[in-house]
C-alpha positions in Angstrom: 0.0 0.0 0.0 2.9 2.3 0.9 4.5 1.6 -2.5 1.3 2.4 -4.3 1.1 5.7 -2.4 4.6 6.6 -3.3 3.9 5.7 -7.0 0.9 8.0 -7.0 2.8 10.8 -5.5 5.7 10.3 -7.9 3.3 10.3 -10.9 1.6 13.4 -9.6 4.9 15.3 -9.2 5.9 14.1 -12.6 2.7 15.4 -14.2 2.9 18.6 -12.3 6.4 19.2 -13.5 5.2 18.5 -17.0 2.5 21.1 -16.7 4.9 23.9 -15.6 7.5 23.0 -18.2 4.8 22.9 -20.9 3.3 26.2 -19.6 6.7 27.8 -19.9 7.1 26.4 -23.5 3.6 27.6 -24.4 4.3 31.2 -23.1 7.6 31.3 -24.9 6.0 30.2 -28.2 3.2 32.8 -27.8 5.6 35.6 -27.0 7.9 34.5 -29.9 5.0 34.6 -32.3 3.9 38.1 -31.1 7.5 39.3 -31.4 7.7 38.1 -34.9 4.5 39.8 -35.8 5.8 43.1 -34.4 9.1 42.6 -36.4 6.8 42.4 -39.5 5.3 45.8 -38.7 2.1 44.7 -36.9 1.1 46.5 -33.7 0.3 44.2 -30.9 0.0 45.6 -27.4 -1.6 44.2 -24.2 -1.5 44.8 -20.5 -1.0 41.2 -19.3 -0.6 37.7 -20.6 -1.5 34.9 -18.1 -1.7 31.2 -18.3 -3.7 29.2 -15.7 -5.5 25.9 -15.4 -3.1 23.6 -13.4 -3.1 20.7 -13.7 -5.2 19.8 -16.7 -5.6 23.0 -18.8 -3.7 25.8 -20.4 -6.1 28.8 -20.3 -4.3 31.8 -21.8 -5.7 35.4 -21.4 -4.5 38.6 -23.1 -6.0 41.6 -21.4 -6.6 45.1 -22.8 -5.5 44.0 -26.3 -4.8 46.3 -29.3 -3.9 44.8 -32.7 -3.3 46.8 -35.8 -2.1 46.1 -39.3 1.2 47.8 -40.4 -0.7 50.6 -42.2 -3.4 50.8 -39.4 -6.1 50.3 -42.0 -7.6 47.7 -39.5 -7.4 48.0 -35.7 -8.9 45.6 -33.2 -9.3 46.5 -29.5 -10.7 44.2 -26.9 -10.8 44.1 -23.1 -9.6 40.5 -23.3 -9.0 37.5 -25.6 -8.8 33.9 -24.4 -7.6 30.6 -25.7 -8.6 27.4 -23.8 -6.8 24.1 -24.3 -6.5 20.8 -22.4 -2.9 20.0 -21.5 -3.2 16.4 -22.7 -4.9 17.5 -26.0 -2.7 20.4 -27.3 -3.9 20.1 -30.9 -7.5 21.4 -30.0 -7.9 25.0 -29.1 -11.0 27.1 -28.2 -10.9 30.9 -28.7 -13.2 33.2 -26.8 -14.0 36.8 -27.5 -15.6 39.4 -25.2 -19.2 40.5 -25.7 -18.1 44.0 -26.8 -15.0 44.9 -28.9 -13.9 47.6 -31.3 -13.0 47.2 -34.9 -11.7 50.2 -36.9 -11.7 50.0 -40.7 -9.7 52.8 -42.4 -10.0 55.0 -39.3 -13.8 54.5 -38.8 -14.5 52.8 -35.5 -17.2 50.1 -35.2 -18.5 48.4 -32.1 -19.1 44.6 -32.3 -21.5 43.3 -29.7 -21.8 39.5 -29.8 -23.0 37.0 -27.4 -21.1 33.7 -27.0 -18.7 34.5 -29.8 -16.2 31.7 -29.9 -14.2 29.4 -32.2 -12.7 26.0 -32.0 -9.6 24.8 -34.0 -8.2 21.3 -34.4 -4.8 20.6 -35.9 -3.3 17.4 -37.3 -0.4 16.5 -34.9 1.1 14.2 -37.5 1.7 17.1 -39.9 3.0 20.7 -39.7 0.0 21.7 -37.7 -2.4 21.5 -40.7 -5.9 22.5 -40.0 -8.3 19.6 -39.4 -11.4 21.5 -38.4 -12.5 25.1 -37.6 -15.8 26.2 -36.1 -16.9 29.8 -35.5 -20.3 30.6 -34.0 -22.1 33.4 -32.3 -25.6 34.1 -30.9 -27.1 37.5 -31.7 -24.4 39.9 -33.0 -24.4 43.5 -34.1 -21.8 45.6 -35.8 -22.6 49.3 -35.4 -21.2 52.8 -35.8 -21.8 56.0 -33.9 -23.6 57.5 -36.9 -26.4 54.9 -36.6 -25.2 52.5 -39.3 -25.5 48.8 -38.2 -25.3 45.3 -39.5 -26.7 42.5 -37.4 -27.7 38.8 -37.4 -29.5 36.5 -35.0 -27.0 33.6 -35.4 -23.8 32.9 -37.2 -22.2 29.5 -37.8 -19.0 28.9 -39.9 -17.5 25.4 -40.2 -14.5 24.0 -42.1 -13.6 20.4 -42.1 -10.6 18.6 -43.7 -11.9 15.9 -45.9 -10.2 12.4 -45.9 -6.9 12.6 -47.9 -7.9 9.3 -49.6 -10.6 11.2 -51.4 -8.4 14.1 -52.6 -5.5 15.8 -50.8 -6.0 19.3 -49.5 -9.8 19.2 -49.8 -12.1 20.9 -47.4 -15.8 21.1 -46.7 -17.0 24.6 -45.8 -20.4 25.7 -44.4 -21.6 29.2 -43.6 -25.1 29.8 -42.2 -26.5 33.2 -41.1 -30.0 33.5 -39.5 -31.9 36.8 -39.4 -29.4 38.9 -41.3 -30.3 42.6 -40.8 -28.7 44.8 -43.5 -27.8 48.4 -42.9 -30.9 50.6 -43.0 -29.7 52.8 -45.9 -29.0 49.7 -48.0 -32.3 48.1 -47.1 -34.2 51.3 -48.0 -32.3 51.5 -51.4 -33.1 47.9 -52.2 -36.7 47.8 -50.9 -38.1 50.6 -53.0 -41.7 49.7 -52.4 -41.3 49.0 -48.7 -42.6 45.5 -48.7 -39.6 43.5 -47.6 -39.1 42.4 -44.0 -36.4 44.0 -41.9 -34.4 40.8 -41.8 -33.6 38.0 -44.2 -34.5 34.4 -43.5 -31.7 31.8 -43.3 -28.8 32.4 -45.7 -26.4 29.5 -46.2 -23.7 28.2 -48.4 -22.3 24.6 -48.4 -19.3 24.1 -50.6 -16.1 22.0 -51.1 -12.8 23.4 -52.1 -9.4 22.0 -53.1 -6.2 24.0 -52.5 -2.7 23.6 -53.8 -1.3 23.0 -50.2 -2.7 22.2 -46.8 -4.2 25.1 -44.8 -2.4 26.0 -41.6 -1.6 29.0 -39.5 2.1 29.1 -40.4 3.2 31.4 -43.2 3.3 29.3 -46.4 6.5 29.0 -48.3 4.5 29.6 -51.5 1.0 31.2 -52.0 -1.8 28.7 -51.4 -4.1 28.8 -54.4 -7.6 27.5 -55.0 -7.8 24.6 -57.5 -11.5 23.9 -57.5 -14.8 25.0 -55.9 -18.0 23.0 -55.8 -21.2 24.6 -54.5 -23.4 21.8 -53.1 -26.0 24.3 -52.0 -26.4 28.0 -51.5 -29.6 29.7 -50.6 -30.9 33.1 -49.5 -34.5 34.3 -48.9 -35.7 37.9 -48.3 -39.4 38.1 -48.4 -40.6 37.1 -51.9 -37.0 37.1 -53.2 -35.2 33.8 -53.2 -31.8 32.8 -54.6 -30.4 29.3 -54.9 -27.1 28.2 -56.5 -25.1 25.0 -57.2 -22.3 24.0 -59.5 -18.5 23.7 -59.9 -15.6 25.7 -61.2 -12.0 24.7 -61.7 -9.0 27.0 -61.6 -5.9 26.5 -63.7 -2.3 27.4 -62.7 -2.9 31.0 -63.9 -5.9 31.5 -61.7 -8.4 31.4 -64.5 -11.7 29.7 -63.7 -13.6 27.3 -65.9 -17.0 25.8 -65.2 -20.5 27.1 -64.2 -22.7 27.9 -61.3 -26.5 27.5 -61.9 -28.4 30.3 -60.3 -32.2 30.1 -59.6 -34.0 33.4 -58.8 -37.5 33.7 -57.7 -39.1 37.2 -58.1 -36.5 38.0 -60.7 -38.1 41.4 -61.4 -37.2 42.5 -57.9 -33.7 41.1 -58.3 -33.1 43.3 -61.4 -34.4 46.4 -59.5 -31.9 45.6 -56.7 -29.1 45.2 -59.2 -29.9 48.6 -60.6 -30.0 50.1 -57.1 -26.5 48.6 -56.4 -25.1 49.9 -59.6 -24.5 46.5 -61.1 -26.9 47.1 -64.0 -27.4 50.5 -65.6 -30.9 51.8 -65.4 -31.2 52.3 -69.1 -30.3 48.7 -69.7 -32.7 47.3 -67.1 -35.6 47.0 -69.6 -33.5 44.8 -71.8 -32.6 42.5 -68.9 -36.3 42.3 -68.0 -37.2 41.3 -71.5 -34.6 38.6 -71.6 -35.6 37.4 -68.1 -39.3 37.3 -69.1 -38.5 35.2 -72.2 -36.2 32.8 -70.3 -38.7 32.4 -67.4 -41.5 31.7 -69.9 -43.8 34.1 -68.0 -43.1 32.6 -64.6 -41.6 34.3 -61.5 -38.7 31.7 -61.2 -35.7 32.0 -63.5 -32.7 29.6 -63.7 -29.6 30.9 -65.4 -26.0 29.5 -65.7 -23.2 31.7 -64.6 -20.5 30.4 -66.9 -16.7 30.8 -66.9 -15.0 30.1 -70.2 -11.6 31.2 -71.6 -11.1 33.9 -69.1 -14.5 35.4 -69.5 -17.9 35.0 -67.8 -21.5 35.3 -68.8 -24.9 34.8 -67.2 -27.3 33.0 -69.5 -26.9 34.5 -72.9 -25.5 37.8 -71.6 -21.7 38.3 -71.5 -20.4 39.9 -68.3 -16.8 40.6 -69.2 -13.5 39.2 -67.9 -13.7 36.5 -65.2 -12.0 37.2 -61.8 -8.6 35.7 -61.2 -8.2 33.4 -58.2 
């Protein structure tokens, strides 16, 4: 019995020693990473960095944090930022944000109010910390400015999953879902010319698969990671009578030129054309031509399906050319 007691005490001391050694290594790696970012011109300032959780966790907290890009076009300020990790599972990390933080874009400050904003990241320990899974979610969130501008949502969910390498290397499944998206009032008023649309959208979602030229990870890549293919399994958006759906695939060559097509289905296409005019995507004088083409293709119905095609460096929607395709 005494030997068993000694063994338990020895194992406890051994594990405790491991925790303090690992904590020191963890702090050193964080500080080295922050120092490297500062050397690259980024501004990273904070009042305190602490790591607690003995004996089974590494819970790191940065307090009164300020982060800025080298040109200060983007600045993030928060009272704290946390990462939570089990000491025996160092390849899985949870990130936690405060309920209020400040984001500045080109010198214009915005307040982000979000409830339960957090993310989880999982890495593959058998590789160079390649991403295996990412999840970001939040309950009601609101991005606002002092002048009354705001953009909100009832719920946000983003998920990325590494697909089995046996299917295709460097392939990922991506999902984004937004419930109750509330567009800024000036934009809503410009798009809703007859005042019949609700203040918020229904569920908006996109579910797609991508293939990249190299694995995704948080380390700076030795060469740019490019997109090789994108397959939209399902994309949908509803705002009152307006409904949009999409599916299809495109492939990107070594020059970044896409080839393929995405099928777009639009319900209440007449309203969609009016919105495109309000956004400046379609000139008002050309809108009647678009409406005539849409009416013919829809055969008098309210639902219209058109292919968004990418060929030889150009793109078109249905029979209408749109010009050069974007480079990826």
